[in-house]
C-alpha positions as CSV (number, residue, x, y, z in Angstrom):
1,X,-230.6,-60.2,33.2
2,X,-229.0,-63.4,34.5
3,X,-229.3,-66.2,31.9
4,X,-230.0,-69.9,32.6
5,X,-228.6,-70.8,29.3
6,X,-225.1,-72.0,28.6
7,X,-222.7,-69.5,27.0
8,X,-222.6,-71.7,23.8
9,X,-225.9,-72.9,22.5
10,X,-226.0,-75.7,19.9
11,X,-228.2,-74.9,17.0
12,X,-229.7,-78.1,15.6
13,X,-230.9,-77.2,12.1
14,X,-228.0,-79.2,10.6
15,X,-229.1,-82.2,12.7
16,X,-232.5,-82.3,11.1
17,X,-232.3,-81.2,7.4
18,X,-229.9,-80.2,4.7
19,X,-228.6,-76.7,5.5
20,X,-225.9,-74.2,4.9
21,X,-222.9,-74.5,2.6
22,X,-220.9,-77.1,4.5
23,X,-220.8,-80.9,4.6
24,X,-224.6,-81.4,5.0
25,X,-225.7,-78.7,2.5
26,X,-227.4,-81.2,0.2
27,X,-228.1,-84.3,2.3
28,X,-229.5,-85.2,5.7
29,X,-227.0,-85.8,8.4
30,X,-227.1,-89.5,9.6
31,X,-228.8,-89.9,13.0
32,X,-225.6,-91.4,14.4
33,X,-223.7,-88.3,13.5
34,X,-226.4,-86.1,15.0
35,X,-226.2,-88.1,18.2
36,X,-222.4,-87.9,18.3
37,X,-222.7,-84.1,18.1
38,X,-225.2,-84.0,20.9
39,X,-222.9,-86.2,23.0
40,X,-220.0,-84.0,22.3
41,X,-222.0,-80.9,23.1
42,X,-223.1,-82.1,26.5
43,X,-219.6,-83.5,27.4
44,X,-218.1,-80.1,26.6
45,X,-220.5,-78.1,28.8
46,X,-223.0,-77.0,26.2
47,X,-226.3,-77.6,28.0
48,X,-228.7,-75.6,25.8
49,X,-230.1,-76.7,22.4
50,X,-231.9,-74.4,19.9
51,X,-234.3,-76.1,17.6
52,X,-237.6,-75.7,15.7
53,X,-240.4,-77.8,14.2
54,X,-239.3,-76.2,10.9
55,X,-235.9,-77.9,11.2
56,X,-236.8,-81.2,9.5
57,X,-236.4,-84.1,12.0
58,X,-234.3,-82.2,14.5
59,X,-236.9,-82.1,17.3
60,X,-237.6,-85.8,16.8
61,X,-233.9,-86.7,17.0
62,X,-233.5,-84.5,20.1
63,X,-236.4,-86.2,21.8
64,X,-235.1,-89.7,20.9
65,X,-231.6,-88.8,22.1
66,X,-232.8,-87.5,25.4
67,X,-235.0,-90.5,26.0
68,X,-232.0,-92.7,25.5
69,X,-229.8,-90.4,27.6
70,X,-232.0,-89.0,30.4
71,X,-229.1,-87.7,32.4
72,X,-228.3,-85.3,29.6
73,X,-231.0,-82.9,30.6
74,X,-230.6,-80.0,28.2
75,X,-232.3,-76.6,28.4
76,X,-234.4,-76.5,25.1
77,X,-235.4,-73.6,23.0
78,X,-237.9,-74.1,20.2
79,X,-239.7,-71.7,17.9
80,X,-243.2,-71.3,16.5
81,X,-244.2,-69.5,13.3
82,X,-247.6,-68.0,12.8
83,X,-249.7,-68.4,9.6
84,X,-249.4,-64.7,8.8
85,X,-253.1,-64.0,8.9
86,X,-255.1,-61.3,10.7
87,X,-257.8,-63.6,12.1
88,X,-257.8,-65.6,15.3
89,X,-256.8,-68.6,13.1
90,X,-253.4,-67.2,13.4
91,X,-253.2,-68.5,16.9
92,X,-253.8,-72.0,15.9
93,X,-250.0,-72.2,15.5
94,X,-249.8,-72.5,19.3
95,X,-252.4,-75.2,19.5
96,X,-250.6,-77.1,16.7
97,X,-247.3,-76.7,18.5
98,X,-248.8,-78.0,21.8
99,X,-250.4,-81.0,20.0
100,X,-247.4,-82.0,17.9
101,X,-244.2,-80.9,19.6
102,X,-242.1,-83.9,20.8
103,X,-240.2,-81.7,23.2
104,X,-243.2,-81.4,25.5
105,X,-243.0,-85.1,26.1
106,X,-239.4,-85.1,27.2
107,X,-239.5,-85.6,31.0
108,X,-235.7,-85.2,31.5
109,X,-235.4,-81.7,30.0
110,X,-234.2,-79.0,32.4
111,X,-236.4,-76.3,30.8
112,X,-238.2,-75.4,27.7
113,X,-238.5,-71.9,26.1
114,X,-240.4,-70.8,23.1
115,X,-239.5,-68.1,20.5
116,X,-241.6,-66.4,17.9
117,X,-239.9,-67.4,14.7
118,X,-241.6,-64.6,12.7
119,X,-240.4,-61.3,14.0
120,X,-243.5,-59.5,12.8
121,X,-245.5,-61.5,15.4
122,X,-244.0,-59.4,18.2
123,X,-246.2,-56.5,16.8
124,X,-249.4,-58.5,17.2
125,X,-251.1,-57.9,20.5
126,X,-253.2,-61.1,19.8
127,X,-250.1,-63.2,19.4
128,X,-248.3,-61.8,22.4
129,X,-251.3,-62.3,24.6
130,X,-251.6,-65.9,23.3
131,X,-247.9,-66.8,24.0
132,X,-248.3,-65.2,27.5
133,X,-251.3,-67.4,28.1
134,X,-249.5,-70.5,27.1
135,X,-246.6,-69.6,29.3
136,X,-249.0,-69.1,32.2
137,X,-250.3,-72.6,31.7
138,X,-246.8,-73.9,32.3
139,X,-246.0,-75.2,28.9
140,X,-242.7,-73.3,28.8
141,X,-240.7,-71.3,31.3
142,X,-239.8,-68.2,29.1
143,X,-240.5,-66.8,25.7
144,X,-238.8,-64.5,23.2
145,X,-238.4,-63.6,19.5
146,X,-236.0,-64.3,16.7
147,X,-235.4,-61.0,14.9
148,X,-233.8,-59.6,11.8
149,X,-234.7,-55.9,12.1
150,X,-234.0,-53.1,14.6
151,X,-237.7,-52.3,14.7
152,X,-238.7,-55.8,15.9
153,X,-235.9,-55.7,18.5
154,X,-237.0,-52.4,19.9
155,X,-240.6,-53.6,20.0
156,X,-239.4,-56.7,21.9
157,X,-237.6,-54.4,24.3
158,X,-240.9,-52.8,25.3
159,X,-242.6,-56.1,26.2
160,X,-241.8,-57.0,29.8
161,X,-242.7,-60.7,29.5
162,X,-240.4,-61.1,26.5
163,X,-237.2,-62.3,28.0
164,X,-235.1,-63.6,25.0
165,X,-234.1,-61.8,21.8
166,X,-232.2,-63.8,19.3
167,X,-230.4,-61.7,16.7
168,X,-227.8,-62.0,13.9
169,X,-224.4,-60.8,15.0
170,X,-220.9,-61.6,13.9
171,X,-217.7,-60.3,12.5
172,X,-219.3,-59.8,9.1
173,X,-222.5,-58.4,10.5
174,X,-222.2,-55.9,13.3
175,X,-225.4,-54.0,12.6
176,X,-227.0,-54.4,16.0
177,X,-223.8,-53.1,17.8
178,X,-223.4,-50.2,15.5
179,X,-227.0,-49.0,15.7
180,X,-227.2,-49.3,19.5
181,X,-229.9,-52.1,19.6
182,X,-227.8,-54.4,21.8
183,X,-227.3,-51.7,24.4
184,X,-231.0,-50.9,24.4
185,X,-231.9,-54.6,24.9
186,X,-229.5,-54.9,27.7
187,X,-230.9,-51.8,29.4
188,X,-234.3,-53.5,29.2
189,X,-232.9,-56.7,30.9
190,X,-233.3,-58.9,27.8
191,X,-231.3,-62.1,27.4
192,X,-229.5,-61.7,24.0
193,X,-228.5,-64.7,21.9
194,X,-226.2,-64.1,19.0
195,X,-227.0,-66.2,16.0
196,X,-225.7,-66.4,12.4
197,X,-222.2,-65.6,13.7
198,X,-220.7,-67.1,10.6
199,X,-223.4,-65.6,8.4
200,X,-224.6,-69.1,7.5
201,X,-221.2,-70.1,6.3
202,X,-220.6,-67.0,4.3
203,X,-217.5,-66.3,6.4
204,X,-215.9,-69.4,5.0
205,X,-216.9,-68.7,1.4
206,X,-213.3,-68.5,0.3
207,X,-212.7,-72.1,1.3
208,X,-216.1,-73.5,0.3
209,X,-216.1,-71.9,-3.1
210,X,-219.4,-70.1,-2.6
211,X,-219.9,-68.7,-6.1
212,X,-222.5,-66.0,-5.0
213,X,-220.2,-64.2,-2.6
214,X,-219.3,-60.7,-3.9
215,X,-215.8,-59.5,-4.5
216,X,-216.2,-57.1,-1.6
217,X,-217.2,-59.9,0.8
218,X,-214.2,-62.0,-0.3
219,X,-211.9,-59.1,0.3
220,X,-213.3,-58.5,3.7
221,X,-212.9,-62.2,4.6
222,X,-209.2,-62.0,3.5
223,X,-208.8,-59.0,5.7
224,X,-210.4,-60.8,8.7
225,X,-208.3,-63.9,8.0
226,X,-205.1,-61.7,8.1
227,X,-206.2,-60.4,11.6
228,X,-206.9,-64.0,12.8
229,X,-203.4,-65.2,11.7
230,X,-201.9,-62.3,13.5
231,X,-203.5,-63.5,16.7
232,X,-202.6,-67.2,16.0
233,X,-206.3,-68.2,15.5
234,X,-208.2,-70.0,12.8
235,X,-210.9,-68.0,11.1
236,X,-213.6,-69.9,13.1
237,X,-211.8,-69.2,16.4
238,X,-211.4,-65.5,15.6
239,X,-215.1,-65.2,14.7
240,X,-216.2,-66.9,18.0
241,X,-213.9,-64.8,20.1
242,X,-215.1,-61.7,18.4
243,X,-218.7,-62.3,19.5
244,X,-217.6,-63.5,22.9
245,X,-215.8,-60.2,23.5
246,X,-219.1,-58.3,23.8
247,X,-220.5,-58.3,27.3
248,X,-224.1,-57.6,26.1
249,X,-224.2,-61.0,24.3
250,X,-225.3,-63.6,26.9
251,X,-225.1,-66.7,24.6
252,X,-223.7,-67.6,21.2
253,X,-225.6,-69.9,18.9
254,X,-223.4,-72.2,16.9
255,X,-224.1,-74.9,14.3
256,X,-221.7,-77.6,13.4
257,X,-221.3,-80.4,10.9
258,X,-219.1,-82.7,13.0
259,X,-218.0,-83.2,16.6
260,X,-214.5,-82.1,15.6
261,X,-215.9,-78.7,14.6
262,X,-217.7,-78.4,17.9
263,X,-214.6,-79.2,19.9
264,X,-212.6,-76.6,17.9
265,X,-215.2,-74.0,18.9
266,X,-215.3,-75.0,22.5
267,X,-211.5,-74.9,22.7
268,X,-211.5,-71.3,21.3
269,X,-213.9,-70.2,24.1
270,X,-211.2,-71.1,26.7
271,X,-208.6,-68.8,25.1
272,X,-207.9,-65.4,26.6
273,X,-209.7,-62.5,25.0
274,X,-208.2,-61.5,21.7
275,X,-207.0,-58.0,21.0
276,X,-209.6,-57.0,18.5
277,X,-208.9,-53.9,16.3
278,X,-212.6,-53.0,16.6
279,X,-212.6,-49.6,15.0
280,X,-210.6,-50.7,12.0
281,X,-212.6,-53.9,11.6
282,X,-215.9,-52.0,12.0
283,X,-214.9,-49.4,9.4
284,X,-213.9,-52.1,6.9
285,X,-217.1,-54.1,7.4
286,X,-219.2,-50.9,6.9
287,X,-218.0,-50.8,3.3
288,X,-220.0,-53.9,2.5
289,X,-223.4,-53.7,0.9
290,X,-225.9,-54.6,3.7
291,X,-227.6,-57.3,1.6
292,X,-224.3,-59.1,1.2
293,X,-224.1,-59.9,4.9
294,X,-227.7,-60.1,6.0
295,X,-228.4,-63.7,7.0
296,X,-232.0,-63.7,5.7
297,X,-230.4,-63.5,2.3
298,X,-228.6,-66.8,3.0
299,X,-231.5,-69.0,4.0
């Protein structure tokens, strides 16, 4: 399916709350820094933002920025999480979202899409019917789901109105390529967004001193780093180019701490495709314990 979204999508969790293992792991990014990152994103051709009401003040900051800069009319993707109940009260999450989301009030946005943040919601006929009804009312142009499991991805593939599937994919976590899920989603004309491409900073554990990274993961990172040096790339550039090399991935979701990081990523997108030793790399990564590289373990 042809995608309206930019190849790179800026994830905004860092803009709204302490997150990850980098500069803003333990404190809120200043608003001025958040705005400078949004400016840099737009100026570099990143026209899509991924956010959520669960990302602290991210949505409020996006709304304020776009009010101050109406010509920067981003495509916006937000998320809604159900209350995990079996009654109709579960659907109040959509009413709450409609009542409280600052994104709905942004007149300059190019489009708004909504994802189910809880992958289990894609199995609920009640929830799917509700999100379809809200879409029919014109509150957003498309909907999808953020998934962790193959089962949820395959369920999303069966739902015709579900257009977007956001899944973890990266050099340390190639599960959805290896198990054929990406191919199946593409066959069903889904737009695939790769997220957690750095496994929430785990890829940089050697430099950040992440104590909980296993010996096996650190050895894998050293191996990947050796491949990146062979290609004349930084570890970050290598990781970005790895994901970019897969045609089934429509967009790549990135999160950054500074405009400088963002510019480094954008510059890496302009490089020719790297000669990835995919078979050797895949075999090496398969030695890792699945829980060591599953992004839900790094929330």
